[in-house]
C-alpha positions in Angstrom: 0.4 -58.9 4.5 1.4 -55.7 6.2 3.7 -53.2 4.5 5.8 -53.4 7.7 6.0 -57.2 7.8 9.6 -58.0 8.8 9.5 -61.6 7.6 9.3 -60.8 3.9 9.7 -57.7 1.9 6.5 -56.5 0.3 7.0 -55.8 -3.4 6.2 -52.3 -4.7 4.1 -52.5 -7.9 3.4 -49.6 -10.3 1.6 -49.5 -13.6 3.6 -47.5 -16.3 1.4 -45.4 -18.5 1.4 -42.3 -20.6 -1.1 -39.9 -22.2 -0.6 -41.3 -25.6 -1.2 -44.5 -27.6 1.0 -47.4 -27.2 3.6 -45.8 -24.9 6.5 -48.3 -24.7 4.9 -50.5 -27.4 4.5 -48.4 -30.6 1.9 -49.6 -33.1 0.0 -51.7 -30.6 -3.0 -49.3 -30.9 -3.8 -51.5 -33.9 -4.7 -54.4 -31.6 -8.6 -54.5 -31.7 -8.9 -54.6 -27.9 -6.5 -51.8 -27.2 -8.1 -48.6 -25.8 -5.0 -46.4 -25.4 -6.3 -44.4 -28.4 -8.8 -43.0 -25.9 -6.1 -41.5 -23.7 -7.7 -38.1 -24.3 -11.0 -39.2 -22.6 -11.3 -38.8 -18.8 -13.1 -42.2 -18.4 -10.0 -43.9 -19.8 -8.1 -42.6 -16.8 -10.7 -43.1 -14.2 -11.4 -46.7 -15.3 -7.7 -47.4 -15.4 -7.3 -46.0 -11.8 -10.2 -48.1 -10.5 -8.7 -51.2 -12.1 -5.3 -50.5 -10.5 -6.8 -49.9 -7.1 -8.8 -53.1 -7.4 -5.5 -54.9 -7.8 -4.0 -53.2 -4.8 -1.2 -51.7 -6.9 0.8 -49.0 -5.2 0.2 -46.6 -8.0 0.3 -45.5 -11.6 3.5 -43.9 -12.9 2.9 -41.4 -15.7 5.6 -40.6 -18.2 5.8 -37.4 -20.2 7.7 -35.6 -22.9 7.6 -32.1 -24.2 8.7 -32.8 -27.8 8.5 -35.4 -30.5 10.8 -38.2 -31.5 12.3 -36.6 -34.6 15.9 -38.0 -34.7 15.1 -41.0 -36.9 15.3 -39.9 -40.5 15.4 -36.4 -39.1 11.6 -36.0 -39.0 8.5 -36.9 -37.0 7.0 -39.2 -39.7 7.7 -42.5 -38.0 6.4 -41.3 -34.6 3.3 -39.8 -36.2 2.4 -42.8 -38.3 2.9 -45.3 -35.4 1.6 -43.1 -32.6 5.0 -43.4 -30.8 4.4 -41.0 -27.9 2.9 -38.4 -30.2 0.4 -36.9 -29.8 0.6 -36.8 -26.0 -1.5 -35.0 -23.3 -0.4 -33.4 -20.0 -0.3 -36.1 -17.3 -1.0 -33.7 -14.4 -4.4 -32.9 -15.8 -5.5 -36.6 -15.4 -4.7 -36.9 -11.7 -7.7 -35.2 -10.0 -10.1 -37.3 -12.0 -8.3 -40.5 -11.0 -8.0 -39.5 -7.4 -11.7 -38.8 -7.2 -12.6 -42.4 -7.9 -9.9 -44.0 -5.7 -8.7 -43.7 -2.1 -5.3 -45.3 -1.8 -3.8 -45.4 -5.3 -0.8 -43.2 -5.8 0.3 -41.2 -8.9 4.0 -40.7 -9.9 4.0 -37.8 -12.3 6.8 -36.8 -14.7 7.7 -33.1 -14.8 10.9 -31.5 -16.0 13.1 -29.0 -14.3 14.1 -27.5 -17.7 11.0 -25.7 -18.8 8.9 -24.7 -15.8 9.8 -22.3 -13.0 10.1 -24.0 -9.6 7.6 -21.5 -8.0 5.0 -22.6 -10.5 5.8 -26.3 -10.2 5.7 -26.2 -6.4 2.1 -24.9 -6.5 1.0 -27.5 -9.0 2.3 -30.4 -6.9 1.1 -28.9 -3.6 -2.3 -28.6 -5.2 -2.3 -32.2 -6.3 -1.0 -33.3 -2.9 -4.0 -31.5 -1.3 -6.6 -32.8 -3.7 -5.4 -36.4 -3.5 -4.8 -36.4 0.3 -1.1 -37.0 -0.2 -1.0 -39.5 -3.0 1.4 -37.9 -5.5 5.0 -38.3 -6.4 7.2 -36.3 -8.7 9.4 -38.0 -11.3 12.1 -35.4 -11.7 13.6 -35.3 -15.2 15.8 -32.8 -16.9 14.7 -33.7 -20.4 16.3 -35.6 -23.2 14.8 -34.3 -26.4 16.3 -31.4 -28.4 12.9 -31.1 -30.1 11.4 -30.1 -26.7 14.1 -27.5 -26.1 13.3 -25.9 -29.5 9.7 -25.4 -28.4 10.9 -23.2 -25.6 13.1 -21.0 -27.8 16.4 -22.9 -27.5 18.4 -24.4 -30.3 19.3 -27.5 -28.3 19.1 -28.7 -24.7 21.7 -27.5 -22.2 24.6 -29.9 -21.8 23.8 -33.0 -19.7 26.0 -32.0 -16.7 24.6 -28.4 -16.7 21.0 -29.7 -16.7 21.7 -31.6 -13.5 23.5 -28.6 -12.0 20.3 -26.5 -12.6 18.2 -29.4 -11.3 20.1 -29.4 -7.9 19.3 -25.7 -7.4 15.8 -26.2 -8.6 15.3 -28.8 -5.8 16.6 -26.4 -3.2 14.0 -23.8 -4.3 11.1 -26.3 -4.1 12.3 -27.7 -0.7 12.4 -24.2 0.7 8.9 -23.5 -0.6 7.4 -26.9 0.5 9.1 -27.4 3.8 10.4 -24.1 5.0 8.1 -21.2 4.2 5.2 -22.4 6.4 5.7 -23.9 9.9 3.8 -27.0 10.8 1.7 -25.0 13.2 1.1 -22.0 10.9 -2.5 -22.9 9.9 -5.0 -22.9 12.8 -8.4 -22.2 11.2 -9.7 -20.9 14.5 -13.3 -19.8 13.9 -13.7 -18.2 17.3 -10.9 -15.6 17.1 -11.2 -15.8 14.0 -7.7 -16.6 12.7 -6.9 -18.7 9.6 -3.0 -18.5 9.6 -0.5 -17.2 12.2 1.4 -14.6 10.2 4.5 -15.0 12.3 4.7 -18.7 11.3 5.0 -17.9 7.6 8.1 -16.4 6.0 9.8 -15.5 2.8 12.5 -17.9 1.6 14.4 -15.2 -0.3 16.2 -17.6 -2.6 19.0 -16.0 -4.6 20.9 -18.4 -6.8 22.9 -18.9 -10.0 20.0 -20.1 -12.2 17.0 -18.8 -10.2 18.2 -15.3 -9.3 15.3 -14.4 -7.0 12.5 -16.4 -5.6 11.2 -14.5 -2.6 8.3 -16.7 -1.5 6.5 -17.6 0.6 4.9 -20.6 -0.9 1.4 -19.7 -2.1 -0.1 -23.0 -0.8 -0.6 -24.0 2.8 1.2 -27.3 3.8 -0.2 -30.5 2.3 -0.1 -33.9 3.9 3.3 -34.9 2.4 4.6 -31.3 1.9 7.2 -32.6 -0.5 5.8 -35.2 -3.0 7.7 -38.5 -3.1 10.7 -38.0 -5.3 11.1 -40.5 -8.2 14.0 -40.5 -10.6 15.4 -42.6 -13.4 18.8 -41.2 -14.2 21.6 -43.7 -14.8 24.5 -41.5 -15.8 27.1 -40.2 -13.4 25.3 -36.9 -12.7 22.0 -38.7 -12.8 23.0 -41.2 -10.1 24.5 -38.4 -7.9 21.2 -36.5 -8.2 19.2 -39.7 -7.4 21.4 -40.5 -4.5 20.8 -37.1 -3.0 17.1 -36.7 -3.8 15.3 -39.8 -5.0 13.1 -42.0 -2.8 12.2 -44.3 -5.7 14.4 -45.1 -8.7 13.4 -46.9 -11.9 15.9 -49.0 -13.8 15.6 -50.5 -17.3 17.6 -53.6 -18.3 16.8 -56.7 -20.2 18.5 -59.0 -17.8 18.6 -59.2 -14.0 22.4 -59.3 -13.8 22.6 -56.1 -15.8 19.9 -54.5 -13.6 21.8 -55.5 -10.5 24.8 -53.3 -11.3 22.4 -50.3 -11.7 20.6 -51.1 -8.5 23.9 -51.3 -6.6 25.1 -48.1 -8.2 21.9 -46.3 -7.1 22.2 -47.6 -3.5 25.9 -46.6 -3.4 24.9 -43.1 -4.5 22.4 -42.9 -1.7 25.0 -44.1 0.8 27.5 -41.5 -0.4 24.8 -38.9 0.1 24.5 -39.9 3.8 21.3 -41.9 3.5 20.3 -45.4 4.4 20.7 -47.2 1.0 18.2 -49.9 2.1 15.4 -47.3 2.2 15.9 -46.3 -1.5 13.2 -48.2 -3.4 14.4 -49.5 -6.8 11.8 -50.7 -9.4 12.6 -52.6 -12.5 10.8 -51.9 -15.8 9.0 -55.0 -17.2 6.2 -55.8 -19.6 4.3 -58.9 -18.6 2.2 -60.9 -21.0 0.1 -63.3 -19.1 -2.5 -66.0 -19.9 -4.1 -69.0 -18.1 -1.3 -71.3 -19.5 2.2 -70.9 -20.8 1.1 -72.0 -24.2 -1.7 -69.4 -24.4 0.7 -66.7 -23.2 3.2 -67.6 -25.9 0.5 -67.4 -28.5 -0.6 -64.0 -27.2 3.0 -62.8 -27.3 3.3 -63.7 -31.0 0.1 -62.0 -31.9 1.0 -58.8 -30.0 4.5 -58.8 -31.4 3.1 -58.8 -35.0 1.3 -55.5 -34.3 4.5 -53.8 -33.1 5.9 -51.0 -35.4 9.5 -51.2 -36.5 9.5 -47.6 -37.5 7.9 -46.5 -34.3 10.5 -48.5 -32.3 13.3 -46.9 -34.3 11.8 -43.4 -33.6 11.8 -44.1 -29.9 15.4 -45.5 -30.1 16.4 -42.2 -31.8 14.9 -40.1 -29.1 16.3 -42.2 -26.2 19.8 -42.3 -27.6 20.1 -39.4 -30.0 21.1 -41.9 -32.7 19.6 -41.9 -36.2 19.5 -45.4 -37.7 17.7 -44.1 -40.8 20.7 -44.0 -43.1 21.8 -47.6 -42.5 20.8 -50.6 -44.6 18.2 -53.1 -43.5 20.9 -55.9 -43.3 23.8 -53.9 -42.2 25.6 -55.3 -39.1 25.7 -52.3 -36.7 28.5 -53.8 -34.7 30.9 -53.6 -37.7 30.9 -49.8 -37.6 34.1 -47.9 -36.9 35.5 -47.9 -33.3 34.0 -45.2 -31.2 30.9 -44.9 -33.2 28.0 -44.1 -30.9 25.7 -46.5 -32.7 28.1 -49.4 -32.2 28.5 -48.6 -28.5 24.7 -48.6 -28.0 24.2 -51.8 -29.9 27.0 -53.5 -28.1 25.1 -52.8 -24.9 22.0 -54.5 -26.4 24.2 -57.5 -27.5 25.4 -58.0 -23.9 21.8 -58.0 -22.7 20.6 -60.4 -25.4 23.5 -62.6 -26.7 21.1 -64.8 -28.6 20.8 -62.3 -31.4 23.4 -63.3 -34.1 23.3 -60.1 -36.2 22.4 -56.7 -34.9 20.6 -54.8 -37.6 18.0 -52.1 -37.6 15.3 -54.8 -37.5 17.0 -56.5 -34.5 17.1 -53.2 -32.6 13.4 -52.6 -33.4 12.5 -56.2 -32.4 14.2 -55.7 -29.0 12.3 -52.6 -28.0 9.0 -52.5 -30.0 7.2 -54.5 -27.3 7.8 -53.2 -23.8 10.5 -50.6 -24.7 13.8 -50.7 -22.8 12.6 -53.4 -20.4 12.2 -57.1 -20.9 9.1 -59.1 -21.8 8.1 -61.8 -19.3 5.7 -64.3 -20.8 3.7 -67.1 -19.2 1.0 -68.3 -16.9 0.6 -66.5 -13.6 2.8 -69.0 -11.9 5.5 -68.8 -14.6 5.5 -65.0 -14.5 5.6 -65.0 -10.7 8.6 -67.3 -10.9 10.4 -65.0 -13.3 9.6 -62.0 -11.1 11.0 -63.8 -8.0 14.2 -64.3 -10.0 14.4 -60.6 -10.7 13.9 -59.6 -7.1 16.6 -62.1 -6.0 19.1 -61.6 -8.8 18.6 -57.9 -9.5 18.1 -56.8 -5.9 15.2 -54.6 -6.8 12.2 -53.8 -4.6 9.4 -54.2 -7.1 8.3 -53.4 -10.6 7.1 -50.7 -12.9 4.9 -52.6 -15.4 4.7 -51.3 -18.9 1.8 -52.4 -21.0 1.5 -54.1 -24.4 -2.2 -53.1 -24.6 -4.3 -51.0 -22.3 -6.2 -52.0 -20.4 -5.4 -55.6 -21.4 -2.0 -55.9 -19.7 -3.3 -54.3 -16.5 -6.4 -56.6 -16.5 -4.0 -59.6 -16.7 -1.9 -58.2 -13.9 -4.9 -57.5 -11.6 -6.9 -60.6 -12.4 -4.2 -63.2 -13.0 -0.8 -62.1 -11.6 -1.8 -60.3 -8.4 -3.7 -63.3 -6.9 -0.7 -65.5 -7.5 1.6 -62.9 -5.9 -0.8 -62.6 -2.9 -0.8 -66.4 -2.5 3.0 -66.3 -2.3 3.0 -63.4 0.2 4.8 -60.9 -2.0 2.1 -58.2 -2.1 -0.6 -57.1 0.3 -4.2 -58.5 0.2 -5.4 -55.0 1.0 -3.9 -51.6 1.6 -2.8 -50.9 5.2 -4.7 -48.5 7.3 -3.3 -45.0 7.0 -1.6 -43.1 9.9 -3.6 -40.9 12.2 -4.8 -37.6 10.7 -2.7 -34.6 11.6 -4.1 -32.2 14.3 -4.9 -29.5 11.7 -6.5 -31.9 9.2 -9.4 -29.9 7.6 -11.9 -32.6 8.6 -11.4 -31.6 12.2 -13.5 -28.5 11.7 -17.3 -29.3 11.8 -19.5 -26.8 10.1 -22.9 -25.8 11.3 -26.0 -25.1 9.2 -24.4 -26.4 6.0 -25.0 -29.5 3.9 -22.7 -32.5 4.3 -19.8 -32.9 2.0 -17.9 -30.1 0.3 -14.6 -31.3 1.6 -15.6 -31.8 5.3 -16.1 -35.5 5.1 -12.8 -36.5 3.4 -11.4 -39.9 4.5 -7.7 -40.5 4.5 -6.1 -43.4 2.6 -2.4 -44.2 2.5 -0.2 -41.5 1.1 2.5 -42.4 -1.4 5.3 -42.2 1.2 3.4 -44.3 3.7 3.2 -47.1 1.1 7.0 -47.0 0.9 7.9 -46.6 4.6 4.8 -47.5 6.7 1.7 -45.8 8.1 2.4 -42.5 9.6 5.6 -41.7 7.5 4.1 -39.0 5.4 7.0 -36.5 5.5 10.6 -36.8 4.2 12.7 -39.3 6.2 15.2 -37.6 8.5 18.2 -38.8 6.5 16.9 -37.2 3.3 18.6 -34.0 2.1 15.3 -32.1 2.0 14.5 -32.8 5.7 17.0 -30.1 6.7 14.5 -27.5 5.5 11.6 -28.6 7.7 10.0 -25.9 9.9 8.7 -27.9 12.8 5.8 -26.8 15.1 6.9 -24.8 18.1 10.5 -24.3 16.8 12.3 -21.5 15.2 12.6 -21.6 11.4 15.7 -23.3 10.1 18.4 -21.1 8.5 18.4 -21.0 4.7 21.5 -20.7 2.5 
């Protein structure tokens, strides 16, 4: 099935992973087959990448945080004892290793606009875009943990609206660096003249703003295949949706029911439309955790076994970090919906109750039970056919374009996806049997220069696979689409540089 097939939309599939144990399922490191405790070993990442590419997944999406989940009981104890996203390693450091053993697999990498200067981040992502031949995306976050802010010398995070205000200017800076400081025809690598770069086709950006007072440029990296990495985003608040509508190419949503997810999908597409973009081209992925076995009965048995390993304390630690709400002081049997009007806990739990009306009494245990396996997304359990049926319902009823699969165990969940679920989805025509052929290499692709008197390799024999953006929009679409806000910064070959604000 081609990614440009007009008869049926190809689903976009990502594996959701993090440089820690358990990730969305705290305590599951205790399952004997789980290997997420080896997240600090390079082979853990390279083997995961090879598995994902064997299953023809679009990519791996790597989450990240800069602080610990210390809201619950006002300390880190629950997070530490359950391994709830603590300790955690830097996701960017894993990418080169995974890219070296794959050709088409993409990598969506979480990085914050709150704690790193845009000039530095622009170089880091350009470097990865070069080293992966255009297979990276950036999940733009502003942060949500006060514990992270304290590590950078602040008492608390900036207010939510201000964080997004800063992020908008941050994006202007990186777009100027990625798209506008080097023309498309700046790099010539002419060995006869010799001339590497045409100086007149490189310029300073001279950004002067409210939050980034002076970023002169130019970008320190030459243009990469995508220039701007694919922009991912997961904000659901008013400012978050406005940001996503303007910048995001892929949005993640988390909801335990398709009808709840649909309202968020529609809100995201409306935000893109309001930003002057084609809302149909915004890709929306739903968070899900599949538990799959050869039969429904075996899958249900597996679900029960995995659920027994989940950590209530770890789940409540994650809940505290995600919501800012400490459930520590409340009794084990206390009905959280009976709290006074306006209480933040009651509001959060009422949201859970709407998603899962089968729960009769919402206690700390009920909250933990809802999120300790798969986090804020639902669990789908069954045989490959049963899970495929449920996923089809999500695509139809939620209006999403695909899924971001959380794991219960790693690599167990991903093995189930690749060996059991993907063949069923291929049979139904929802995903490709193989990756499409990439677009034609650009004229200044480094492989065009043939060395003499030197051994083969050393970068000369690179072979292109699909870039992250080509998987979304078709072979040849490596750069930002014309209706994207960042496209106005492009400095095209043979043209004058665009004016910068």
